[in-house]
N, C-alpha and C positions, 0 to 999 in steps of 0.2 A: 135419604129419600130418593136420590138418583138411583142407588142400587136396588131399591124396592121396585122402581118402575122398570129397570132393566130385567128384573126377574119375571115380570109379567109375561115376557116372551116365552119363557119355558112353560109357564102355567098354561098359556093359551095354545102352545104347540102340542100339548098332550092330547092323544086321540085314541079312539077305540079301534080294535083290529077289524071290526065288522063294517067299516065304512064302505058304502056302495056308491060309486061315482055316477050320480044320476044326471049329470050335466055333460056338456061337450065343450070343445075349445071356444065356441062362440059365446059361452056363458061368462067367460072371464071378463072382468072389468078392470081396465087400466087405472091404477091408483097414482103412481108417481114414477119419476126417473131420477136417479141420483148417482153421479160418478159412473155412468154407464150401466147401472143396475135398474132394471125395470121391474116393478112390483105390480102384481095382479091379485085380484080376489074374486071368489065366486061362492055361491051358496050351493050345497049339495044335500042329499038326503041319505041317511043311513038305513040299514036294513030294518032298524027299529022305528023307522019313519021319523027320526029326529032331524031337523033341519040345522045344519052346521056350516061354518064358514071355512073355506079352504084358501090358503095364502101361498103364493109362489113368487119366487124371485128369479129373474133371468139375467145373465151377464155373459160377456165374451171375454175370455182370458187368453193372453198371449203365452201359451205353453202347450205341452202335449197332454193327452188324457191321463197318462200315468202319473204325472205330477199332481194332478187333482186327487186321484185315488190315494196316492201316498200321503197327502196332507190329511185327508179325511181319516185315514187309518192310523196316523201317527198320534198316539195318545199323549206323547210328550209335548206336542205343540198345540193341542186343542185350546188350551187357556190363552193362547196368543191371539186367537180370533173370536172365541166365544165368550160372552160375558158371564160372570159369576160362576165360573168353574173352579172349584177348589182342587180337584184331582181327577185324573182319569187313569184307570188301571186296565191293562190288557189281561183278561181272564183266560181266554183261549185264542191262540192263533192257529186255526185249523188249516188254513192255506192262505195264499195271497188274495183269494177271492171270498174268504169266509173267516170272520173273527168275531169275538164277543168281548165287549168292554163294559166296565162299570164306571159311571160318571157320578161324582159327588158334587153337589151344588151348594155353594155357600150362601144360602138364602137368608136375606136380612129379615129382621122383625117386621111383621108378626109371624112369619113362617118359621118352621123348624128347619134344621138342616135336612136336605133331601138327596136322594140318589135314584139312579135308574140303571138297569142292566139291559143292554141292547145287543141284539144279534144283527150283524152286518153281512149282507150277501151281495156279491157282485155278479151281474149277468152281462155278458158281452156279445155283441154282434158287430158286423162290419160298420154299421152306421150309428150304433147307440150303445152306451154303457149305462146300466142302471144299478145304483146301490140302494137297496131297501134296508131300512132300519126298523126293526120290530122288537117287541118285548121279549126278554129271555130271563124272566124272573127266577126260574128254578136254578139258574147257574150261580147265584150268590144269595145267601140268606139275608133276610132283612135284619138290620142292626138296631139295637135299642137307641132311641133318641133320634133316629133318622127315618124320615118319611119316605116310603118307596113310591116313586112315580111309575106306576106299573102299566100304563097304557100308551107310552110315547111311541109314535109312528111317524116316520118321515121318509123322503125319497130324494136321492140325487140322480140327475140325468145329465150325461156328458155326451156331446155330439161333435164331430168334426166340423170346423167352420173356416176352412181355408188353410193356407200354409201356416203351420205352427200356431194355430188358434183353435180353441174349443168353445162351444156354447155350453154353459153350465146352468142347470135349472135346479133349484131347491124348493121342495114343496112340503108344507105341513098342514094338518087339519085340526081345527079346534072343536072340541065337544064340551068344553067346560063353560058353564054360564058366566057371563061377564061379572066381575066384582064391582065395577064402576060404570057410570054412564058412558055410552059409546062415544059421545062427543069429547069426553075426557080421556078415555082409555085408548081409542083407536089410534090417535096421532102418536101416542107413546109407543104402542106395540109396533106400529109400522116403522117408526124411527129406529127402534132397536133391531128389528128384523133386517132392515137394510144395512145397519151398522155392522152386524155380524158378517154379512156377505161382503161388505166393503173391506173389512179386515182380512177376510179369507182371500180375496182377490189380491190385495196388496201384499200379503205374506208370500203368496206364490210368485208374484212378479219380482219380489226382492230376493228370492232364493236362487 
């Protein structure tokens, strides 16, 4: 049952590529703070006029920006911080700022095994590094018995935050209707979202 609830995070993180951010920074609602990780949520509207929820986590890590990029790009360590990951394979390493990965999720019953193929692009300026994660479904064929999560979109933002510190923000958008009542589902999803970021932060600081 615990693994089933952990998997909800991936289900709710799936999103369409046509999301239009109809809100602004003032729309964010503070939800919680745990281990220095602040979580916020807001409602936005897509181009198809669908109202969906966006979730973001913010944290400061004692490291340089390259360490954050390296961990995100390291498919061999993804399972150390992200729940329910069976395997991650680097399909194409086009450059240090562009790569494509396939992630297989060991989804518990009642879900089938699932995968997603994602394109990672890194954009850098003096004050901000953005890593966008978008679907790259044509890069790997769907496999029998494995359900393709073909709309996963997310974004990492990395900013300088003083001497040898960076501010890291991870954002996902959910467009999938809830499978359970909000009063039951929301606390679980929020807990797992923060747990993954806490694992990510701890792994960097221990390396």
